[in-house]
C-alpha positions as protocol buffer text, in pm:
chain_id: "A"
residue {
  index: 1
  type: MET
  ca { x: -1 y: 0 z: -1 }
}
residue {
  index: 2
  type: ASN
  ca { x: 154 y: 331 z: -106 }
}
residue {
  index: 3
  type: ALA
  ca { x: 48 y: 664 z: 36 }
}
residue {
  index: 4
  type: VAL
  ca { x: 28 y: 968 z: -187 }
}
residue {
  index: 5
  type: ARG
  ca { x: 286 y: 1213 z: -65 }
}
residue {
  index: 6
  type: LEU
  ca { x: 188 y: 1576 z: -121 }
}
residue {
  index: 7
  type: PRO
  ca { x: 452 y: 1845 z: -157 }
}
residue {
  index: 8
  type: ALA
  ca { x: 475 y: 2053 z: 160 }
}
residue {
  index: 9
  type: ALA
  ca { x: 320 y: 2361 z: 3 }
}
residue {
  index: 10
  type: GLU
  ca { x: 27 y: 2162 z: -135 }
}
residue {
  index: 11
  type: ALA
  ca { x: -26 y: 1982 z: 198 }
}
residue {
  index: 12
  type: ALA
  ca { x: -32 y: 2319 z: 380 }
}
residue {
  index: 13
  type: LYS
  ca { x: -282 y: 2460 z: 131 }
}
residue {
  index: 14
  type: GLU
  ca { x: -501 y: 2151 z: 167 }
}
residue {
  index: 15
  type: SER
  ca { x: -507 y: 2164 z: 546 }
}
residue {
  index: 16
  type: SER
  ca { x: -598 y: 2536 z: 552 }
}
residue {
  index: 17
  type: SER
  ca { x: -928 y: 2461 z: 378 }
}
residue {
  index: 18
  type: GLN
  ca { x: -1021 y: 2162 z: 598 }
}
residue {
  index: 19
  type: SER
  ca { x: -1232 y: 2149 z: 911 }
}
residue {
  index: 20
  type: ALA
  ca { x: -1058 y: 2063 z: 1239 }
}
residue {
  index: 21
  type: LEU
  ca { x: -1205 y: 1712 z: 1227 }
}
residue {
  index: 22
  type: SER
  ca { x: -1091 y: 1660 z: 869 }
}
residue {
  index: 23
  type: GLU
  ca { x: -740 y: 1784 z: 958 }
}
residue {
  index: 24
  type: CYS
  ca { x: -727 y: 1543 z: 1249 }
}
residue {
  index: 25
  type: VAL
  ca { x: -826 y: 1250 z: 1027 }
}
residue {
  index: 26
  type: THR
  ca { x: -580 y: 1357 z: 757 }
}
residue {
  index: 27
  type: ARG
  ca { x: -287 y: 1376 z: 1003 }
}
residue {
  index: 28
  type: THR
  ca { x: -379 y: 1047 z: 1167 }
}
residue {
  index: 29
  type: VAL
  ca { x: -421 y: 854 z: 842 }
}
residue {
  index: 30
  type: ARG
  ca { x: -96 y: 994 z: 704 }
}
residue {
  index: 31
  type: ARG
  ca { x: 88 y: 898 z: 1023 }
}
residue {
  index: 32
  type: TYR
  ca { x: -63 y: 549 z: 1012 }
}
residue {
  index: 33
  type: LEU
  ca { x: 35 y: 503 z: 647 }
}
residue {
  index: 34
  type: ALA
  ca { x: 388 y: 622 z: 721 }
}
residue {
  index: 35
  type: ASP
  ca { x: 408 y: 380 z: 1014 }
}
residue {
  index: 36
  type: ILE
  ca { x: 298 y: 73 z: 816 }
}
residue {
  index: 37
  type: GLY
  ca { x: 484 y: 161 z: 499 }
}
residue {
  index: 38
  type: ASP
  ca { x: 413 y: -100 z: 230 }
}
residue {
  index: 39
  type: THR
  ca { x: 262 y: -348 z: 475 }
}
residue {
  index: 40
  type: GLU
  ca { x: -98 y: -426 z: 384 }
}
residue {
  index: 41
  type: CYS
  ca { x: -374 y: -368 z: 635 }
}
residue {
  index: 42
  type: ALA
  ca { x: -534 y: -715 z: 662 }
}
residue {
  index: 43
  type: GLU
  ca { x: -888 y: -591 z: 715 }
}
residue {
  index: 44
  type: GLY
  ca { x: -855 y: -303 z: 471 }
}
residue {
  index: 45
  type: LEU
  ca { x: -788 y: 58 z: 562 }
}
residue {
  index: 46
  type: HIS
  ca { x: -1151 y: 169 z: 529 }
}
residue {
  index: 47
  type: ALA
  ca { x: -1276 y: -103 z: 767 }
}
residue {
  index: 48
  type: LEU
  ca { x: -996 y: -20 z: 1012 }
}
residue {
  index: 49
  type: VAL
  ca { x: -1075 y: 353 z: 1016 }
}
residue {
  index: 50
  type: ILE
  ca { x: -1449 y: 295 z: 1051 }
}
residue {
  index: 51
  type: ARG
  ca { x: -1394 y: 47 z: 1336 }
}
residue {
  index: 52
  type: GLU
  ca { x: -1156 y: 283 z: 1518 }
}
residue {
  index: 53
  type: VAL
  ca { x: -1364 y: 600 z: 1469 }
}
residue {
  index: 54
  type: GLU
  ca { x: -1721 y: 475 z: 1505 }
}
residue {
  index: 55
  type: GLY
  ca { x: -1696 y: 356 z: 1867 }
}
residue {
  index: 56
  type: PRO
  ca { x: -1560 y: 682 z: 2010 }
}
residue {
  index: 57
  type: LEU
  ca { x: -1803 y: 882 z: 1792 }
}
residue {
  index: 58
  type: LEU
  ca { x: -2101 y: 689 z: 1926 }
}
residue {
  index: 59
  type: ARG
  ca { x: -1976 y: 710 z: 2285 }
}
residue {
  index: 60
  type: GLU
  ca { x: -1915 y: 1086 z: 2272 }
}
residue {
  index: 61
  type: VAL
  ca { x: -2243 y: 1174 z: 2096 }
}
residue {
  index: 62
  type: LEU
  ca { x: -2438 y: 958 z: 2340 }
}
residue {
  index: 63
  type: ALA
  ca { x: -2260 y: 1118 z: 2637 }
}
residue {
  index: 64
  type: TRP
  ca { x: -2322 y: 1467 z: 2492 }
}
residue {
  index: 65
  type: HIS
  ca { x: -2693 y: 1385 z: 2486 }
}
residue {
  index: 66
  type: ASP
  ca { x: -2684 y: 1249 z: 2844 }
}
residue {
  index: 67
  type: GLY
  ca { x: -2742 y: 891 z: 2731 }
}
residue {
  index: 68
  type: ASN
  ca { x: -3060 y: 978 z: 2538 }
}
residue {
  index: 69
  type: GLN
  ca { x: -3043 y: 740 z: 2242 }
}
residue {
  index: 70
  type: SER
  ca { x: -3320 y: 910 z: 2045 }
}
residue {
  index: 71
  type: ARG
  ca { x: -3143 y: 1248 z: 2056 }
}
residue {
  index: 72
  type: ALA
  ca { x: -2806 y: 1088 z: 1984 }
}
residue {
  index: 73
  type: ALA
  ca { x: -2948 y: 901 z: 1686 }
}
residue {
  index: 74
  type: THR
  ca { x: -3101 y: 1221 z: 1552 }
}
residue {
  index: 75
  type: ALA
  ca { x: -2769 y: 1403 z: 1589 }
}
residue {
  index: 76
  type: LEU
  ca { x: -2592 y: 1121 z: 1406 }
}
residue {
  index: 77
  type: GLY
  ca { x: -2854 y: 1115 z: 1128 }
}
residue {
  index: 78
  type: ILE
  ca { x: -2947 y: 751 z: 1189 }
}
residue {
  index: 79
  type: ASN
  ca { x: -3252 y: 586 z: 1342 }
}
residue {
  index: 80
  type: ARG
  ca { x: -3253 y: 466 z: 1701 }
}
residue {
  index: 81
  type: ALA
  ca { x: -3260 y: 98 z: 1605 }
}
residue {
  index: 82
  type: THR
  ca { x: -2945 y: 145 z: 1396 }
}
residue {
  index: 83
  type: LEU
  ca { x: -2780 y: 330 z: 1682 }
}
residue {
  index: 84
  type: ARG
  ca { x: -2864 y: 47 z: 1923 }
}
residue {
  index: 85
  type: LYS
  ca { x: -2722 y: -208 z: 1678 }
}
residue {
  index: 86
  type: LYS
  ca { x: -2400 y: -9 z: 1644 }
}
residue {
  index: 87
  type: LEU
  ca { x: -2376 y: 45 z: 2023 }
}
residue {
  index: 88
  type: ALA
  ca { x: -2413 y: -328 z: 2077 }
}
residue {
  index: 89
  type: ALA
  ca { x: -2153 y: -407 z: 1811 }
}
residue {
  index: 90
  type: HIS
  ca { x: -1906 y: -179 z: 1991 }
}
residue {
  index: 91
  type: GLY
  ca { x: -1992 y: -312 z: 2337 }
}
residue {
  index: 92
  type: LEU
  ca { x: -2146 y: 17 z: 2442 }
}
residue {
  index: 93
  type: LEU
  ca { x: -2485 y: -115 z: 2559 }
}
């Protein structure tokens, strides 16, 4: 797996137009790719990122809404049944 390496000026321009969340993801993915080099991610990079990000996202949004699953689901743009399924999958129920 080879990461695309942006020239420093282009990388700086790209990060100036990104949201804080997007910048965080960009930095983290680039660091991960640099760390693994050409080693393949067995489960696939997309699955890895979703698995690593989804749990904390669900936990934080649920906490922000004081454990109210209906409000958390609305904030996430998913229905409550889907939220419950995801919470269970991440061991958060």
